[in-house]
C-alpha positions in Angstrom: 76.9 275.7 265.4 74.1 277.7 263.8 71.8 275.2 261.5 72.1 274.3 258.6 69.4 276.0 256.5 69.9 279.4 258.4 73.9 279.6 256.9 72.1 279.2 253.2 69.8 281.4 253.4 72.4 284.1 254.5 74.6 283.1 251.8 72.0 284.0 249.3 71.3 287.0 250.8 74.7 288.3 250.8 75.1 286.7 247.5 77.6 284.1 247.5 76.9 280.9 245.2 75.9 277.6 247.3 77.8 274.2 246.7 76.0 271.4 247.2 79.5 270.2 249.4 79.5 268.9 252.5 82.7 270.1 254.1 82.9 267.5 256.8 84.9 265.5 253.7 88.4 264.9 253.2 90.3 267.9 251.2 90.8 265.6 248.5 87.1 263.7 248.0 86.9 267.0 246.3 88.7 270.0 244.7 87.6 273.5 243.9 89.2 274.5 240.3 89.6 277.3 238.3 88.7 276.3 233.9 90.6 278.1 231.6 88.2 280.6 231.0 87.4 281.0 234.2 84.2 279.4 235.5 84.5 277.6 239.4 84.1 273.7 239.4 84.2 271.1 241.7 85.4 267.8 240.9 86.7 264.2 242.2 89.7 264.6 242.6 91.1 260.9 242.7 89.3 258.1 240.7 91.0 259.6 237.0 94.2 259.2 238.5 94.7 255.5 238.8 95.0 255.9 242.8 95.0 253.8 245.5 93.0 254.8 248.1 95.0 254.2 251.5 92.1 252.1 252.8 92.7 249.3 250.3 96.9 249.4 250.8 95.6 246.3 253.5 94.7 244.0 251.2 96.9 244.3 248.6 100.5 242.0 249.0 103.2 243.0 250.0 105.2 244.3 247.0 102.8 245.6 245.3 103.4 248.5 243.1 101.0 251.1 244.3 99.9 255.0 243.6 98.9 256.5 246.1 97.6 260.4 247.0 96.8 262.8 249.6 97.6 265.8 252.3 101.3 265.6 253.4 100.2 266.0 257.3 104.0 265.1 258.6 106.9 265.1 257.4 109.6 263.3 259.5 113.7 262.5 259.5 115.3 260.6 262.3 119.0 261.3 262.6 120.5 257.8 261.1 123.5 256.5 262.8 124.2 255.7 258.9 124.4 259.3 258.1 121.9 259.1 255.1 118.6 260.6 255.6 115.2 258.6 255.4 112.4 261.2 255.2 108.7 259.1 257.0 106.2 261.0 254.8 101.7 260.6 256.9 99.9 261.4 254.0 95.0 261.8 254.5 93.1 260.5 251.8 90.1 260.7 254.2 89.6 256.9 253.5 92.0 256.0 257.0 93.0 257.9 259.6 96.9 257.9 257.6 99.0 256.0 255.1 102.6 256.2 256.0 105.2 256.3 252.9 108.8 255.9 253.8 111.6 257.3 251.2 115.2 256.3 251.6 118.2 257.4 250.8 118.3 256.6 246.8 114.5 257.4 246.1 115.3 261.2 247.6 118.4 262.1 245.2 115.0 261.5 242.5 112.4 263.2 244.4 114.3 266.6 245.5 112.3 268.9 248.0 109.0 268.8 247.1 108.5 265.6 249.6 109.8 269.3 252.0 107.6 271.8 250.3 104.3 270.7 248.7 101.2 269.9 250.1 98.9 267.9 248.3 101.5 264.4 246.8 100.8 261.8 244.1 103.7 258.8 245.0 104.6 256.3 243.9 105.8 253.2 245.4 105.6 249.6 246.3 103.9 248.1 249.4 105.3 246.5 252.3 103.3 244.4 255.3 104.5 245.2 259.0 103.4 243.0 260.8 99.8 240.5 260.9 97.7 243.8 259.6 99.9 246.6 259.1 101.0 248.1 255.9 103.0 251.1 254.2 104.6 251.6 251.5 108.3 252.0 250.6 108.6 256.0 247.9 110.0 255.9 244.5 108.3 258.8 243.3 106.8 261.8 244.2 105.2 264.5 242.4 102.8 267.8 243.5 99.2 266.4 242.7 98.1 269.9 241.4 100.9 270.1 238.8 99.9 266.0 238.0 96.5 267.7 237.4 97.2 269.9 235.0 99.2 268.2 232.8 96.3 265.2 232.8 93.9 267.8 231.9 96.2 269.6 229.1 96.8 266.0 227.7 93.0 265.3 227.8 92.2 268.8 226.2 95.0 267.8 223.1 93.2 264.2 222.8 90.1 266.3 222.7 91.5 268.2 219.9 93.0 265.7 217.6 89.7 263.8 217.5 88.0 266.2 216.8 90.5 267.6 213.7 90.2 263.4 213.0 86.1 263.5 213.0 86.2 267.1 210.9 88.5 265.5 208.2 86.4 262.3 207.8 83.5 264.6 207.5 85.9 266.7 204.4 85.9 263.5 202.9 82.3 262.3 203.0 81.7 265.5 201.3 84.2 265.3 199.0 83.0 261.7 198.0 79.6 263.1 197.5 80.6 265.4 195.4 82.6 263.1 193.3 79.6 260.5 192.8 76.7 263.6 192.0 79.0 265.0 189.5 
């Protein structure tokens, strides 16, 4: 392994931007994204969505509603006697080695194909206790985490614009009232 100082010096000599980011962290700890104006930024990814870290699932009682997110590491659909398909999903959010989610046949109609093709996932489900220290989740909904992030950013931009309109309207109203007082 090359010394970190040597790598940083070489990157600077080549004109490569150096970010204050350690690559030894989970891919979900930080997210690199491009803003509308073309700037590339790094931001924390999951806390703003209200996601429960997998390391905290053990502290929740069975049947708790949760939002969990992570990188889809494995998907398994074993054959079942009933002929109905059950999907087992392993997620990595960087807080524990892996968390497991099961989607039963009835939930699969609602989530569709993204369970097999989406790399970064956001899942709504309920905790399931397995023995004294085991916990998994029964999935009820699944979304592409990057699509959710885009939707959240669009909503936040809309809210900022609406707040700006209110501020501008109040400022205009104040100016009108001041003119009336002068007259």
